[in-house]
N, C-alpha and C positions, 0 to 999 in steps of 0.2 A: 687462622693464622694468617696473619695481613704479610702478604711479601712484600716485597721494596719494589715488582712491576706494581701493588695495587696500591702502595703508598704514593706514587708518581703519580699514579691515575687517577686515584679517587676525587670523585667529584667533580672531572676536570673537564672543561667544555673550550675548543679552542675552532672561532672564526664558526662556532654555529655546530660543528660535528661534536658530537657528546662520545666521548672512547670511554667502555665503559669492562671497568674492573674483570668482565664477567671473560671479555675476551683476552686476558692474561692467563696464564699458566700457572697451574698450582705453587713450580717457581721458575726461577732464572734457568735452574739447573736441567730440570725437566724439559724447558722449552729446547732449551742448545741440544739435550740428548735426543728428544722426540724428533729436529729437524736434523742431527748426523743422522741417526737410522733413517730418515724417508729418505739424505741423499745417497746413504747405501744401498738403498733400495732401488733407487734411480739409476745410481752406475750400473749395479747388478744387470738390471730389464733393458740399458743403452748396449752391454756389450751381448747379451744375449739375440739384442735387435741387429746388433754390427754384422753378427756370423752370420745369419739367417735372409738379411736385408743390408748386402753392400751396393746392390745397383742403384741403391737411394741418391740422388746427384747434387739436388737441390731443395734449401732446407724450406718447413713450411708449417704449420701450424695443425695437419690432420693427415694420417697416411704414414707413407713409410718417410717420409721428412720432418714428423712432429719434434716437438719440442723436445722428448726424452732421448731424442735422438741426434739432434744437432752434433754432440758433439765428436761422433763418429763418421757424421758424414765427410768431412774433410777435415784434414789435420789442423787446419788452422782457426778449426772450431773448437779446437780440445778447450780452450779455456771455458765454455761453457758447462762443460762436465768437471773439470777440475778447480776451478775457479773460487775464490774462498770470499768474495764480495760480488756477487752477482744479485741483479733487478730480475724483475721486480723483488717485493718484500711489503711483507705486513708487516704494517707501523702500530704496533701495541704499547709496546715500552718506549717511552721517549723521558728525553734529558731535555727541563726546562735552562735555557740560557742565552746568553746575550749577544746570540746569531746575528750577524750584520743585516739588514735594510737592504733588498736586492734593487737598486737604483735603476730607472726602467725609463730610457731615451729611444723609443718604438717613431720608428716612421712611419710612413703606409707606405705601402710597395704595391705596383702592380699586381693583379691577380692573373696566378701561374699555376694550376693546379696538376698534379701527374698522376697518375692510377701505375703501383709500381707492383702491380701485384700481389702485394700484402697491404697496402693501404690505400687511401689518397694523400698525397701530400702538397704542400702550400708551399710553392718555391718562393723565397724571400729575397728581395735586391740586398746590396752594401750600403749601411748607413745607420742600420738598428742594432741596439746593444743594450746590454745590463751590464752592471757595474757589481762584485760583492766582494765585501772585504778588501776593497781596493784592486783588486783585477778585473778586467775587461772582457767581456764575451760576446761576441757578437753573434746575431740571429743568422742562423742558416736559412732555415728551414720548420715546417710545423708537420705534423701528422696525428694520426687518429688510431683511435684502440677501443674496440666493446669486447665485452666490460671492458672498466678501466685494469688495469694492470697491479700498480701499486691497489692495497688491501689499507682500513681504515681500524683496526680492533676488529677484524677478521671480515669484515664489510665492503664487498665492493660496488663501485658506482656504475651507473648505466653506459657510461662512454666516457673516454679521457682525450686531451688534448697534448704530445709531447711537442714542447718549444725548442728545438735544438739551437745550441751555441756552443762556438768554439772562441778560445785563447788564441793569441797567439802562440803561447809555445805548445800548441795543439790540445792542451787539457779539452774536454767537452765538459760544458754545463747544461743539464736539461731541467725546463720547470713542466712538472705538470699540472693541469688544470682539470679539476674532476669536474663531473655533468652526471646531473640528477633529473629525473624525469619530473615537469614540473608540467605548471595548467597552460602555459604560453612558448611560441615559439621563441628560438636563439634567433636573434635578429643577422647575427655574423654567420649561423651555421646554414642557414637558411639562406646565404649569399653563395656560400660555397657550394651548397649541396645542390643550387641550383646551375651549376656548371660542371658538373661530376663527370670527370673522364670514365667511361663504363668500360671500357678496353684496356688488358695490360696493355703498359708499355704507352700507351697513350696520354698527350699532354693539352692541353685545354689550357690557354694563352687569352685572357678574355678582351677585348680591346676598351678602352677607356672604362674602368673600373678596375678600381684597389683596395686593399683591404689591409686595416692596421691592427696589428696583433695585442694590441694594446688594450681594443675592443672585448677579448675573447678574458679578461684577466677579474676574479674577484675585487669587490669593491676593499671587502677586507684583504691584506696582504701576508696575511702571518700563513707560515709556510714551516713546515719539516727538513730538516737538510739531513745528509748523510753519504757518504762513500760508496758508492755502487758498479754499475756498471753497464752495457748496453743491452735491452731487452731485444736485441736480435743478434743473429751470427754476425761477427764471430764473436760477439760478447765482449768486447773490451774490456775492462775494470779503466778505474779512476775517475769514473765520468761524478760529477759533482752532483748529485741530486738536491732538486728543490722543489717537493710537492706542496703544492697549496692547500693550506687547510680547507676550505672554504670553497662549496663546489658554487657552481653554477647553473642556470636551468637550461634546460631544452626539451623540446615536445616529442614525446612516446612516437611522433609519427618520422621524427627526423632521426632518433635511433634505429627504427628497423630501416628509412632508405638505406643508412650506410650498410646496416647487417646483413641487407639484401644483396647488395656487391659484393663485402668482405662477411660471410659467415662465421670465421674464426679468427681473432687476429690478437690474441692475447696467450702470452709465456705466466704459464701459473706460480707463484709466490716462489722466493729461492730461502734456504738456510738466510739466516743473520748472521750465524762464525762470529758473535759477540761483537758485532758492530755497535756502535752506540748515535739513536737517530736522539737529534738536534731540535727542539721546535722553540722561534722565537717568541720573545715575549706579548 
């Protein structure tokens, strides 16, 4: 029997990414049920963890501060466990719609990188922004995770860049750029990695060097859109997520350079909880 999920995704290829019907559950109800069961199990695990590991004071990707314990480490992190619109997610069921194109107005910025203990963050100077559905979001910073946090049809990618934007009303808009290992080096990543700060809390400001976030984007700007959250504590919701459908290439050595410094930097996918994921035509 052909399910709603299969009808939506059958034969579908967006920006070079083939989304297979095999990635869909037997039914949408089955998917939600499994997600709910997973959430209950995770909640129980967190409660048990809290009673025996209350000494954990800082979030991380492993040990006492790992993702399953984020919601009990601090009271202000409760949304990480209680929220119903959490990120990342697996993008396997989508609705094709007239999603507004993203209008990019990026300028080059002086190269400044910070090792915040969880990832490398590229701090971006003011003046660069995107406009989506008439709303402006200013680019604040970009950072990386490996492997990718969002998955497409159950498939993860080798790395992802999150371009974090903030609107005048405080809403965040995050663009996810997926990376897959290819034959050659990524020129932008090569420039960044040549100036990586290797110590937590260290910032490298590179004189007479600039970066333009436009150079990280794929040529095909089709994207998936949904309402989610930060993927790190406090896991605040209401984030406008825009995940590029077409990955860009990176070399295996470039991925390894990042994971040597940050062996773990990915939050597991979260239940969809009935949210609609839209994809641009």
